[in-house]
C-alpha positions as CSV (number, residue, x, y, z in Angstrom):
1,M,-120.0,-54.7,149.4
2,Y,-119.0,-53.1,146.2
3,R,-116.1,-51.2,144.8
4,S,-116.1,-47.4,144.2
5,V,-115.6,-45.8,140.8
6,F,-113.0,-43.7,142.8
7,R,-110.9,-46.4,143.8
8,F,-108.1,-46.2,141.2
9,W,-107.5,-42.6,142.3
10,L,-108.6,-42.4,145.7
11,G,-107.7,-45.6,147.8
12,G,-109.6,-47.4,150.8
13,L,-110.4,-46.0,154.1
14,S,-108.8,-47.5,157.0
15,V,-110.1,-47.5,160.3
16,A,-107.5,-45.1,161.5
17,L,-107.8,-42.9,158.5
18,M,-111.7,-42.9,158.9
19,V,-111.5,-41.7,162.3
20,S,-108.8,-39.0,161.4
21,L,-111.1,-37.9,158.6
22,C,-113.8,-37.4,161.3
23,G,-111.6,-35.5,163.4
24,C,-110.8,-38.0,166.0
25,T,-107.3,-38.9,166.2
26,Q,-107.3,-40.0,169.5
27,Q,-109.2,-42.9,168.6
28,K,-106.2,-44.4,166.5
29,Q,-104.7,-45.4,169.7
30,M,-107.8,-47.0,171.0
31,H,-108.0,-49.7,168.6
32,E,-105.6,-52.1,167.4
33,Q,-105.0,-52.1,163.7
34,D,-106.9,-55.4,163.3
35,D,-110.0,-53.8,164.3
36,E,-112.9,-54.1,161.9
37,S,-114.6,-50.7,161.0
38,T,-118.3,-50.5,160.5
39,I,-117.8,-47.8,158.1
40,D,-119.0,-48.6,154.6
41,E,-116.1,-47.4,152.4
42,Q,-118.0,-46.8,149.5
43,L,-121.1,-44.9,151.2
44,Q,-118.4,-42.9,153.0
45,K,-116.8,-41.7,150.0
46,L,-120.0,-40.8,148.1
47,G,-121.1,-39.1,151.4
48,E,-117.8,-37.0,151.3
49,E,-118.0,-36.2,147.7
50,L,-121.8,-35.4,148.1
51,M,-120.7,-32.7,150.9
52,A,-117.8,-31.3,149.1
53,G,-118.1,-27.5,149.2
54,K,-120.7,-27.9,151.8
55,V,-120.8,-27.4,155.5
56,G,-122.5,-30.0,157.4
57,S,-122.7,-33.6,158.3
58,I,-123.8,-37.0,157.7
59,V,-124.4,-39.9,159.9
60,A,-125.9,-43.5,158.4
61,L,-126.5,-46.1,161.0
62,D,-127.7,-50.0,160.5
63,P,-130.6,-50.0,162.9
64,T,-130.4,-53.4,163.5
65,T,-126.9,-53.3,165.1
66,G,-126.3,-49.6,165.8
67,E,-123.0,-49.8,163.4
68,V,-122.2,-46.6,161.8
69,L,-122.4,-47.1,158.2
70,C,-121.0,-43.5,157.3
71,M,-119.8,-40.6,159.2
72,V,-119.0,-37.5,157.2
73,S,-118.0,-34.0,158.5
74,S,-117.6,-31.3,156.3
75,P,-115.3,-29.8,155.8
76,V,-112.5,-31.6,157.8
77,D,-111.4,-29.3,160.5
78,S,-107.8,-30.6,160.7
79,A,-106.6,-27.7,163.2
80,R,-109.3,-28.2,165.9
81,Q,-110.3,-31.7,165.2
82,F,-113.9,-30.9,165.1
83,N,-116.3,-33.8,164.3
84,R,-119.6,-32.3,163.6
85,C,-121.3,-35.5,163.6
86,I,-120.7,-36.1,167.5
87,Q,-119.9,-32.6,168.5
88,G,-121.8,-30.1,166.4
89,Q,-125.0,-29.1,168.4
90,Y,-127.4,-27.9,166.4
91,P,-131.4,-26.6,166.6
92,P,-132.9,-29.8,164.6
93,G,-136.0,-27.4,163.6
94,E,-138.8,-28.9,161.8
95,V,-137.7,-32.5,161.7
96,F,-138.2,-32.6,165.7
97,R,-142.1,-32.6,165.2
98,V,-141.7,-36.3,164.6
99,A,-140.0,-36.7,168.3
100,H,-143.0,-34.3,169.7
101,E,-145.6,-36.4,167.9
102,L,-144.2,-39.6,169.4
103,V,-144.4,-38.3,172.8
104,L,-147.8,-36.7,172.2
105,L,-149.4,-39.9,171.0
106,S,-147.9,-42.2,173.6
107,E,-149.6,-39.6,176.3
108,G,-152.9,-40.0,174.4
109,K,-153.0,-36.3,173.0
110,T,-155.0,-36.1,169.7
111,I,-152.8,-34.3,166.9
112,D,-155.4,-32.7,164.6
113,G,-153.0,-30.8,162.1
114,D,-150.8,-28.8,164.6
115,F,-148.9,-30.8,167.0
116,R,-148.0,-27.6,168.6
117,E,-151.5,-27.6,170.2
118,G,-150.6,-30.7,171.5
119,F,-147.6,-29.7,173.2
120,L,-149.7,-26.8,174.9
121,D,-152.2,-29.3,176.1
122,M,-149.5,-31.3,177.5
123,M,-148.0,-28.4,179.4
124,S,-151.4,-26.6,180.5
125,P,-153.0,-27.4,182.5
126,P,-150.5,-29.5,184.2
127,K,-151.6,-33.1,184.3
128,Y,-148.6,-34.1,186.0
129,G,-148.8,-31.6,189.2
130,S,-147.5,-28.8,188.0
131,I,-146.0,-27.1,184.7
132,Q,-142.4,-28.4,186.0
133,G,-143.8,-32.1,186.2
134,S,-145.4,-31.8,182.5
135,L,-142.0,-30.6,181.1
136,T,-140.1,-33.1,183.3
137,K,-142.3,-35.8,181.9
138,W,-141.9,-34.6,178.2
139,R,-138.1,-34.6,178.8
140,D,-138.0,-38.4,180.2
141,Y,-139.5,-39.6,176.5
142,M,-136.6,-37.4,175.0
143,V,-134.0,-38.8,176.9
144,S,-135.3,-42.4,176.5
145,M,-135.2,-41.7,172.7
146,G,-131.3,-40.8,173.2
147,L,-131.6,-37.2,173.2
148,G,-130.2,-34.4,175.5
149,R,-127.4,-36.9,176.7
150,Q,-124.3,-38.8,175.5
151,L,-125.2,-41.9,173.4
152,G,-121.7,-43.2,174.4
153,I,-120.3,-43.7,170.6
154,D,-116.7,-45.5,170.9
155,L,-115.1,-42.2,169.9
156,P,-114.0,-39.3,172.0
157,N,-115.3,-35.9,172.7
158,E,-119.4,-36.6,172.0
159,K,-121.5,-33.8,173.1
160,R,-124.6,-34.4,174.8
161,G,-127.1,-31.6,172.8
162,V,-129.7,-30.1,175.1
163,I,-133.1,-30.8,176.1
164,P,-133.6,-28.3,178.6
165,T,-134.9,-29.3,182.3
166,A,-137.5,-27.6,184.6
167,D,-134.6,-26.3,186.6
168,Y,-133.2,-24.5,183.9
169,Y,-136.7,-22.8,183.1
170,D,-137.0,-21.8,186.5
171,K,-133.8,-20.5,186.8
172,A,-134.1,-18.5,183.2
173,Y,-137.9,-17.2,184.0
174,R,-137.8,-17.2,187.8
175,G,-140.1,-19.8,188.0
176,Q,-142.5,-17.5,186.0
177,W,-143.4,-19.5,182.6
178,D,-145.6,-21.9,181.1
179,G,-146.1,-23.9,177.6
180,Q,-146.3,-20.6,175.6
181,T,-143.3,-19.4,177.2
182,I,-141.4,-22.2,175.9
183,M,-143.0,-22.9,172.5
184,D,-139.6,-22.8,170.8
185,D,-139.1,-26.5,171.9
186,A,-142.3,-27.5,170.1
187,I,-140.4,-26.3,166.8
188,G,-137.1,-27.5,167.5
189,Q,-135.5,-24.2,168.2
190,G,-134.4,-21.9,171.1
191,V,-132.0,-23.3,173.4
192,L,-133.0,-26.8,172.4
193,S,-130.1,-28.6,170.3
194,V,-129.2,-32.2,169.0
195,T,-126.2,-33.8,167.4
196,P,-126.6,-35.3,164.0
197,L,-125.6,-38.5,165.5
198,Q,-128.6,-38.3,167.8
199,L,-130.9,-37.2,164.9
200,A,-129.5,-40.7,163.0
201,N,-130.2,-42.7,166.1
202,L,-133.7,-41.0,166.9
203,C,-134.3,-42.3,163.2
204,A,-133.1,-45.6,164.1
205,T,-135.4,-46.1,167.0
206,I,-138.3,-45.1,164.9
207,A,-137.2,-47.5,162.3
208,N,-137.1,-50.0,165.0
209,R,-140.4,-49.4,166.5
210,G,-139.1,-48.3,169.9
211,S,-135.4,-49.5,170.3
212,F,-131.8,-48.9,169.4
213,F,-128.3,-49.9,170.3
214,V,-125.3,-47.7,171.1
215,P,-123.9,-46.5,167.9
216,H,-120.3,-47.6,167.3
217,V,-117.5,-47.6,164.5
218,V,-115.8,-50.6,165.7
219,K,-117.6,-53.9,164.9
220,S,-118.6,-55.6,168.3
221,E,-117.6,-59.1,169.0
222,G,-120.2,-59.4,171.8
223,G,-118.9,-61.7,174.7
224,Q,-118.9,-60.0,178.2
225,D,-118.8,-56.5,177.1
226,T,-122.6,-55.8,176.1
227,T,-122.3,-52.3,175.5
228,F,-122.9,-52.3,171.8
229,T,-125.1,-55.5,171.9
230,T,-127.7,-54.3,174.5
231,R,-131.1,-53.1,173.2
232,H,-132.2,-50.0,174.7
233,R,-136.2,-49.4,174.7
234,T,-137.9,-45.9,174.7
235,M,-141.1,-45.1,176.7
236,V,-142.8,-44.6,173.2
237,T,-145.8,-46.9,172.5
238,E,-145.9,-49.1,169.4
239,E,-149.1,-47.1,168.2
240,A,-147.4,-44.1,168.2
241,Y,-144.4,-45.3,166.1
242,A,-147.0,-46.9,163.7
243,A,-148.7,-43.3,163.1
244,V,-145.5,-41.6,162.8
245,I,-143.9,-44.0,160.2
246,K,-147.1,-43.8,158.1
247,E,-146.6,-39.9,158.0
248,M,-143.1,-40.5,157.0
249,R,-143.9,-42.7,154.3
250,T,-146.5,-40.1,153.3
251,S,-143.8,-37.6,153.0
252,V,-141.7,-39.3,150.5
253,M,-144.5,-40.3,148.5
254,S,-146.3,-37.0,148.2
255,G,-144.8,-34.4,150.7
256,D,-141.7,-32.7,151.6
257,C,-139.3,-35.7,150.9
258,K,-140.9,-36.6,147.5
259,E,-137.6,-35.8,145.3
260,I,-136.7,-39.4,146.8
261,E,-139.9,-41.3,145.7
262,S,-138.3,-41.7,142.4
263,F,-135.3,-43.8,143.8
264,H,-135.9,-47.8,144.1
265,I,-136.3,-48.0,148.0
266,E,-139.4,-47.8,150.1
267,A,-138.2,-44.9,152.0
268,C,-139.6,-43.1,155.3
269,G,-138.4,-39.6,155.8
270,V,-139.1,-36.1,157.2
271,S,-137.1,-32.8,156.1
272,G,-137.3,-29.5,157.3
273,T,-135.6,-26.2,158.2
274,A,-133.5,-25.1,161.2
275,L,-133.3,-21.2,161.7
276,S,-129.8,-20.0,162.3
277,K,-128.2,-16.6,162.4
278,G,-127.7,-16.8,158.7
279,K,-129.5,-18.7,155.9
280,P,-131.6,-21.7,157.2
281,H,-130.1,-25.0,157.8
282,S,-131.5,-27.8,155.7
283,V,-132.1,-31.0,157.8
284,F,-133.3,-34.6,156.7
285,M,-133.5,-38.0,158.4
286,G,-135.2,-41.1,156.9
287,F,-134.7,-44.8,156.9
288,A,-135.4,-47.7,154.3
289,P,-137.0,-50.0,153.8
290,M,-139.9,-49.0,155.6
291,D,-140.4,-52.8,157.0
292,H,-137.5,-54.5,157.9
293,P,-134.8,-51.4,157.5
294,K,-131.3,-51.8,156.9
295,I,-130.2,-47.9,157.0
296,A,-131.0,-45.0,159.1
297,I,-129.6,-41.3,158.0
298,A,-129.6,-38.0,159.1
299,V,-128.2,-35.3,156.8
300,Y,-127.2,-31.6,158.1
301,V,-126.3,-28.9,155.8
302,E,-125.4,-25.6,157.2
303,N,-126.7,-22.5,155.9
304,S,-128.0,-24.0,152.6
305,D,-127.0,-21.7,149.5
306,S,-129.5,-23.1,146.9
307,D,-132.4,-24.9,148.4
308,I,-133.8,-25.5,151.7
309,H,-134.3,-29.2,150.8
310,D,-130.8,-29.7,150.0
311,A,-130.3,-32.6,152.7
312,V,-133.2,-34.3,151.0
313,P,-131.5,-35.7,147.5
314,I,-128.2,-36.7,149.7
315,G,-130.0,-38.8,151.9
316,G,-132.2,-40.6,149.4
317,L,-129.0,-40.9,147.3
318,L,-127.0,-42.6,150.1
319,M,-129.7,-45.0,151.0
320,E,-130.4,-46.2,147.6
321,K,-126.5,-46.4,146.9
322,Y,-126.7,-48.6,150.3
323,L,-129.5,-50.9,149.7
324,N,-129.2,-51.3,145.9
325,P,-125.4,-51.7,145.1
326,S,-126.1,-53.9,142.0
327,E,-127.6,-50.7,140.5
328,W,-124.0,-48.8,140.6
329,F,-121.3,-49.8,138.9
330,D,-117.4,-49.6,139.1
331,F,-116.3,-47.9,136.0
332,E,-112.7,-48.5,136.5
333,K,-111.8,-49.8,133.1
334,P,-115.4,-51.1,132.3
335,V,-114.4,-53.6,129.7
336,D,-111.6,-55.7,128.7
337,L,-111.7,-55.5,124.6
338,S,-110.0,-58.7,124.3
339,E,-113.3,-60.3,125.7
340,L,-115.4,-58.8,122.9
341,P,-116.5,-61.6,120.0
342,Q,-113.5,-61.7,117.4
343,I,-114.7,-62.0,113.9
344,T,-112.4,-64.2,111.6
345,E,-112.2,-64.2,107.9
346,E,-113.9,-67.5,107.6
347,E,-117.1,-66.2,109.6
348,T,-120.4,-66.9,108.1
349,Y,-122.3,-64.1,106.5
350,L,-125.5,-66.3,107.1
351,F,-128.0,-67.0,110.1
352,E,-127.6,-70.7,110.1
353,D,-129.2,-71.2,113.5
354,M,-132.3,-70.1,115.6
355,S,-130.1,-68.6,118.5
356,F,-132.0,-65.6,118.7
357,V,-135.2,-67.4,119.7
358,L,-136.7,-66.0,123.0
359,R,-138.7,-68.3,125.2
360,I,-140.6,-66.5,128.0
361,P,-143.4,-69.2,129.1
362,E,-144.0,-67.4,132.3
363,Y,-146.0,-64.4,130.6
364,A,-147.9,-66.7,128.2
365,L,-151.1,-66.5,130.3
366,S,-150.6,-62.8,131.7
367,P,-153.5,-60.7,131.9
368,Q,-151.4,-58.0,130.4
369,P,-151.9,-58.3,126.9
370,F,-148.5,-56.8,125.9
371,L,-146.7,-59.4,128.3
372,A,-148.9,-62.3,127.0
373,N,-148.0,-61.4,123.2
374,A,-144.1,-60.4,124.2
375,E,-142.5,-63.7,123.2
376,D,-144.4,-64.0,119.7
377,F,-143.6,-60.3,118.9
378,Y,-140.0,-60.7,119.5
379,N,-139.4,-64.0,117.6
380,S,-141.6,-62.8,114.9
381,C,-139.6,-59.9,114.1
382,A,-136.4,-61.6,114.6
383,I,-137.5,-64.0,111.9
384,L,-138.5,-61.1,109.7
385,W,-135.3,-59.5,109.8
386,N,-133.1,-62.7,109.8
387,I,-134.8,-64.0,106.5
388,Y,-134.3,-60.2,105.0
389,S,-130.7,-60.1,105.9
390,N,-130.1,-63.6,104.3
391,Y,-132.0,-62.4,101.0
392,E,-129.8,-59.2,101.1
393,V,-126.6,-61.8,100.8
394,W,-128.3,-63.2,97.8
395,Y,-129.3,-60.2,96.3
396,R,-125.8,-58.7,96.7
397,R,-124.4,-62.0,94.8
398,H,-126.5,-61.1,91.7
399,S,-126.1,-57.2,92.0
400,M,-122.4,-57.2,93.0
401,Y,-120.3,-60.2,93.6
402,Q,-120.9,-63.6,95.3
403,L,-120.6,-64.1,98.6
404,R,-122.8,-67.3,99.1
405,D,-124.1,-69.3,96.1
406,D,-128.2,-69.4,95.7
407,H,-128.8,-73.0,97.1
408,E,-126.7,-72.1,100.6
409,V,-128.6,-69.0,101.0
410,R,-132.1,-70.8,100.1
411,K,-131.3,-73.6,102.7
412,T,-130.3,-71.2,105.3
413,I,-133.9,-69.3,105.0
414,Q,-135.4,-72.6,105.0
415,K,-134.0,-73.4,108.5
416,M,-135.9,-70.4,109.7
417,D,-138.7,-72.2,111.7
418,V,-141.8,-70.3,112.1
419,D,-143.3,-73.0,114.5
420,I,-141.4,-71.0,117.4
421,I,-144.2,-68.7,117.1
422,R,-147.4,-69.8,119.0
423,D,-150.1,-67.7,117.7
424,K,-151.9,-69.5,114.7
425,D,-152.6,-66.1,112.5
426,L,-148.7,-64.5,113.3
427,R,-147.3,-68.0,112.4
428,S,-149.4,-68.3,109.3
429,A,-148.4,-64.9,108.2
430,T,-144.6,-65.6,108.8
431,Q,-144.8,-68.7,107.1
432,N,-146.3,-66.8,103.9
433,Y,-143.5,-64.3,104.2
434,K,-140.8,-66.8,104.3
435,D,-142.4,-68.9,101.0
436,S,-142.8,-65.4,99.4
437,M,-139.3,-64.3,100.0
438,L,-137.9,-67.9,98.7
439,L,-140.2,-67.5,95.7
440,L,-138.8,-63.9,94.9
441,M,-135.3,-65.3,94.8
442,T,-136.4,-67.7,92.0
443,G,-137.4,-64.6,89.6
444,V,-140.9,-65.9,89.5
445,L,-142.2,-62.3,90.9
446,D,-140.0,-60.2,88.7
447,E,-142.7,-59.4,86.3
448,E,-145.3,-58.3,88.8
449,G,-142.6,-55.8,90.1
450,V,-142.6,-57.4,93.8
451,S,-139.7,-56.3,96.1
452,A,-138.6,-57.6,99.3
453,S,-139.9,-54.3,101.1
454,D,-143.4,-55.3,99.5
455,L,-143.2,-58.7,101.4
456,I,-142.2,-57.4,104.7
457,E,-145.3,-55.1,105.0
458,P,-148.1,-57.7,105.5
459,L,-146.0,-59.4,108.2
460,S,-145.4,-56.2,109.9
461,H,-149.3,-55.3,109.6
462,V,-150.0,-58.6,111.4
463,I,-147.3,-57.7,114.1
464,K,-148.3,-54.5,114.4
465,R,-152.0,-55.4,114.9
466,K,-151.5,-57.6,117.6
467,T,-149.2,-55.6,119.5
468,Y,-150.7,-52.0,119.1
469,R,-154.2,-53.5,120.3
470,L,-153.7,-52.0,123.6
471,Y,-154.7,-48.7,122.5
472,D,-157.1,-46.9,120.2
473,D,-154.7,-44.2,119.4
474,E,-151.8,-46.1,117.5
475,K,-150.2,-42.9,116.5
476,R,-150.1,-41.8,120.4
477,F,-148.9,-45.3,121.2
478,A,-146.1,-45.4,118.8
479,M,-145.2,-41.7,119.5
480,S,-145.2,-41.5,123.4
481,L,-141.4,-42.1,124.3
482,D,-140.5,-38.8,122.1
483,S,-141.5,-36.1,125.0
484,L,-140.2,-38.4,127.7
485,T,-136.7,-38.7,126.0
486,D,-136.2,-35.2,125.6
487,V,-137.1,-34.9,129.4
488,A,-134.9,-37.6,130.3
489,E,-131.8,-36.5,128.8
490,G,-132.4,-32.9,129.8
491,M,-133.0,-33.6,133.6
492,V,-129.2,-34.4,134.2
493,M,-127.9,-31.4,132.4
494,D,-126.2,-29.8,135.2
495,K,-124.2,-32.9,135.7
496,F,-123.3,-33.0,131.9
497,R,-122.1,-29.3,131.8
498,K,-119.6,-30.6,134.5
499,Y,-117.8,-32.5,131.9
500,Q,-118.3,-29.8,129.1
501,D,-116.3,-27.4,131.2
502,A,-113.6,-29.8,132.3
503,D,-110.2,-29.9,131.0
504,E,-108.9,-32.7,128.7
505,Q,-106.8,-33.9,131.4
506,N,-109.8,-34.3,134.2
507,Q,-113.0,-34.9,132.0
508,L,-113.0,-38.7,132.2
509,K,-112.6,-38.3,136.1
510,V,-115.4,-35.7,136.1
511,I,-118.0,-37.9,133.8
512,L,-117.3,-40.9,135.8
513,H,-117.8,-39.2,139.1
514,E,-121.1,-37.5,138.0
515,L,-122.4,-41.0,136.5
516,S,-121.6,-42.8,140.1
517,T,-123.5,-39.8,141.7
518,C,-126.6,-40.0,139.5
519,R,-129.8,-40.1,142.0
520,N,-131.2,-43.2,140.0
521,F,-130.6,-45.6,137.2
522,D,-132.7,-43.5,134.7
523,E,-130.3,-40.5,135.0
524,Q,-127.3,-42.6,134.8
525,C,-128.8,-43.9,131.4
526,S,-129.3,-40.3,130.5
527,L,-125.9,-39.0,131.5
528,W,-124.4,-41.8,129.6
529,R,-126.5,-41.1,126.3
530,N,-125.4,-36.8,126.8
531,W,-121.8,-38.0,127.1
532,A,-122.0,-40.4,123.9
533,N,-123.6,-37.6,121.9
534,C,-120.5,-35.4,122.6
535,E,-117.9,-34.3,120.2
536,K,-115.8,-34.1,123.3
537,S,-116.0,-37.9,124.0
538,L,-114.7,-39.1,120.5
539,I,-111.4,-40.1,122.4
540,E,-113.3,-42.1,125.2
541,D,-115.0,-44.6,123.1
542,E,-113.5,-47.5,125.0
543,W,-115.2,-46.4,128.3
544,L,-118.3,-45.4,126.5
545,V,-118.9,-49.1,125.3
546,G,-117.9,-50.4,128.4
547,V,-120.0,-48.4,130.6
548,G,-123.1,-48.9,128.1
549,M,-122.5,-52.8,128.4
550,L,-122.4,-52.4,132.2
551,L,-125.8,-50.3,132.2
552,M,-127.3,-53.0,129.8
553,Q,-126.1,-56.1,131.9
554,S,-127.5,-54.7,134.9
555,G,-130.9,-56.0,134.6
556,N,-132.2,-52.4,135.7
557,Y,-135.2,-50.6,133.7
558,S,-135.1,-47.3,132.0
559,P,-137.5,-45.8,129.3
560,I,-134.6,-45.2,127.4
561,L,-132.9,-48.3,127.2
562,H,-133.6,-49.1,123.8
563,R,-131.5,-45.7,123.0
564,V,-128.5,-47.0,125.1
565,W,-128.6,-50.2,123.3
566,I,-128.8,-48.6,119.7
567,T,-126.1,-46.2,120.6
568,W,-123.6,-48.8,122.1
569,R,-124.2,-51.0,119.5
570,A,-123.3,-48.4,116.7
571,L,-120.0,-47.4,118.6
572,C,-119.0,-51.0,119.4
573,Q,-119.4,-51.7,115.8
574,S,-117.8,-48.6,114.1
575,R,-114.8,-48.7,116.7
576,Y,-114.2,-52.4,117.0
577,Y,-115.3,-54.3,113.9
578,G,-115.3,-51.9,111.0
579,V,-117.7,-50.0,108.8
580,S,-116.8,-51.2,105.2
581,R,-119.8,-53.0,103.5
582,D,-117.8,-56.2,103.8
583,S,-117.3,-56.0,107.6
584,T,-119.2,-58.5,109.4
585,I,-120.5,-57.7,112.8
586,P,-121.1,-60.3,115.8
587,N,-124.8,-60.7,115.3
588,P,-125.2,-63.2,118.1
589,Y,-123.5,-60.7,120.4
590,Y,-125.5,-57.9,119.8
591,N,-128.8,-60.0,120.0
592,E,-128.1,-61.3,123.1
593,I,-127.5,-58.1,124.7
594,R,-130.8,-56.8,123.0
595,K,-132.5,-59.8,124.6
596,R,-131.7,-59.0,127.6
597,C,-132.7,-55.5,127.6
598,F,-136.2,-56.8,126.1
599,I,-136.8,-59.0,129.1
600,T,-135.6,-56.0,131.6
601,C,-138.5,-54.2,130.0
602,L,-140.9,-57.2,130.3
603,K,-140.1,-57.4,134.1
604,H,-140.6,-53.9,134.7
605,L,-144.1,-54.3,133.3
606,E,-145.1,-56.9,135.8
607,S,-145.2,-54.5,138.4
608,H,-146.1,-51.8,136.4
609,P,-148.6,-53.1,133.5
610,E,-150.0,-50.0,132.4
611,D,-146.6,-48.3,131.7
612,I,-146.9,-47.2,127.9
613,Y,-143.2,-46.3,128.0
614,A,-141.9,-49.6,129.0
615,M,-144.2,-51.0,126.4
616,N,-142.6,-48.7,123.6
617,C,-139.1,-49.4,124.8
618,A,-139.9,-53.3,124.4
619,L,-141.1,-52.4,120.9
620,V,-138.2,-50.7,119.7
621,L,-135.7,-53.3,121.1
622,G,-137.7,-56.1,119.8
623,S,-138.6,-54.8,116.4
624,R,-135.1,-53.2,115.5
625,S,-133.2,-54.9,112.7
626,N,-129.8,-55.7,114.2
627,L,-127.9,-52.8,112.8
628,N,-129.3,-50.4,110.3
629,R,-132.7,-49.1,109.2
630,Y,-132.7,-50.8,106.0
631,G,-132.1,-54.4,106.6
632,Q,-128.4,-54.8,105.4
633,N,-127.7,-55.8,109.1
634,L,-124.8,-58.1,108.4
635,F,-122.5,-55.2,107.2
636,G,-121.0,-52.8,109.1
637,N,-121.2,-49.5,107.1
638,E,-124.3,-48.7,108.3
639,A,-123.3,-48.0,111.9
640,V,-121.7,-44.8,110.7
641,I,-125.5,-43.8,109.7
642,E,-126.7,-45.3,112.8
643,E,-124.3,-43.2,114.9
644,S,-125.0,-40.0,112.9
645,I,-128.7,-40.5,113.6
646,M,-128.2,-41.5,117.5
647,L,-125.3,-38.9,118.1
648,P,-125.7,-35.9,116.1
649,M,-123.7,-33.6,118.4
650,R,-120.6,-35.6,117.4
651,Y,-120.4,-34.1,114.1
652,P,-121.8,-30.7,114.5
653,S,-120.0,-29.0,111.4
654,S,-120.8,-31.9,109.1
655,D,-123.9,-32.2,106.9
656,N,-126.0,-34.9,108.7
657,D,-127.9,-36.9,105.8
658,A,-130.0,-38.3,108.4
659,E,-131.3,-35.2,110.0
660,G,-135.1,-34.8,110.6
661,K,-135.4,-38.4,109.8
662,G,-136.0,-39.2,113.6
663,E,-135.0,-42.2,115.3
664,E,-137.7,-44.8,115.1
């Protein structure tokens, strides 16, 4: 499906190797080499990385087929060949409540807050003739959901778990027991146990609204053997599944699983702890998307050290990576520098075309004001800076030495067509600006002391008035990114510290791994920014440029996407195009990437029309002069200034002239 960041030092997993890692070497003899594994190689690798240093297991299934997508047993026990996924038998703990609720709702029991009351009601007084009959009915439901028995996976030594029978309790309590006696069953403790595979399969039955396929690790070809293609239905009613799925979705949106709501998937989940002799185990099971599910997963972290919810982000990240592979990149030598634009001595210093023009007619009639004005905003800002940059070329001819003659510069400015702006007032203001700049070049305005900066102000005011009219508090609107940016770049500090602590030989491997295991695109952008803003990364600029390009080309939104673009642009210019005053920069190249990022913000606003951060991110991208803060955006020397502003930690011992000036 997609390549892993670690491919160049880990290599692929064959069916045989996968099975061996799972502790099932006998299985190698059961399948021919040509058999195709159901394991998603990259999901498997990521699962192994996430479970490194932990004891536990991960099982992920495709609920539509029963194919095993991921099976991680950590640590690998090569001595006993013990695979926790199918041989580990654990108390399911709090997550087992969903199984109880499915039974109770199917039996017409009302669950008002505490499902344990419904369990007691089912057990006493006996609806089914006796307490033994009640428990047998309850157990029949559980077995129909694949619990308390072998599922029949195509791997050896699968355990069955324990769903206790009435006979068991009759012997244990000599026939003297009732619902209170076996209350441990209601909370997923006591003698009751399941395997991680059974938990994942239980989740798959919920995702399928009442059916499952026998899990398998070798793709089934169908034919006469229907073992893995037969759909098995449970005893649970459709209404019960609908109620439980709603509850699991609520758990992700605002409950115990809310950590994964930030992922770009419509997930359903349930989490909790399971008591043990030591620290409690952390358990999660979930599926996504809620409708038309494609993955069901169970995560079991034994004796969780740091957090009882350790399993939740692991499950969320794996579901996200599987469902949205386009958001995650292979950072194996991310860019071929020969593909960067090549600048020749004959390269023009002037903007002589209208390639910067943005056309987005789909937003023209949008009820969201920012979207409706986005095209005019972007194009008017582009004309403003392009005319000013051409003026700078003319100005330098008069103040230093000739780059282009007066006639050529004026002719180029005249080509800037203001008719690309739809709004009448904004188009008129842009025309006035253009005419005034041409007049300034004739010397007519010299006696009045008018400068180019003076001419920018009226047009900027009109652009601002039309763009900022969404909010009465203009200052709040303009500065709203500050606090968010600080938070964003602080939320990945644990990952960034691993890079800082790594020795030089391994530091690149560490940062690429940490990038690949970020929980979402926001974290990837934030970690990339921290990586760039570090003296240690000076030897890795080629990687920084390449990874930054992949992030921006992905089409994914982050509220700090503007920072990624500005930082990437400064690094790219200073490293590959030079920083002398006469080093031309590939304006069309930078502008094209900026245009992509701007459109990404707009697409985000379609579904999040009140997102002030997305508006501000687009504002910065659209209004920015191409390279520097002062307008001389045809010359590379300002890349150093821009880099020092965006990446102050790269130069901790030097005086930073830009310190305190702020970003925008």
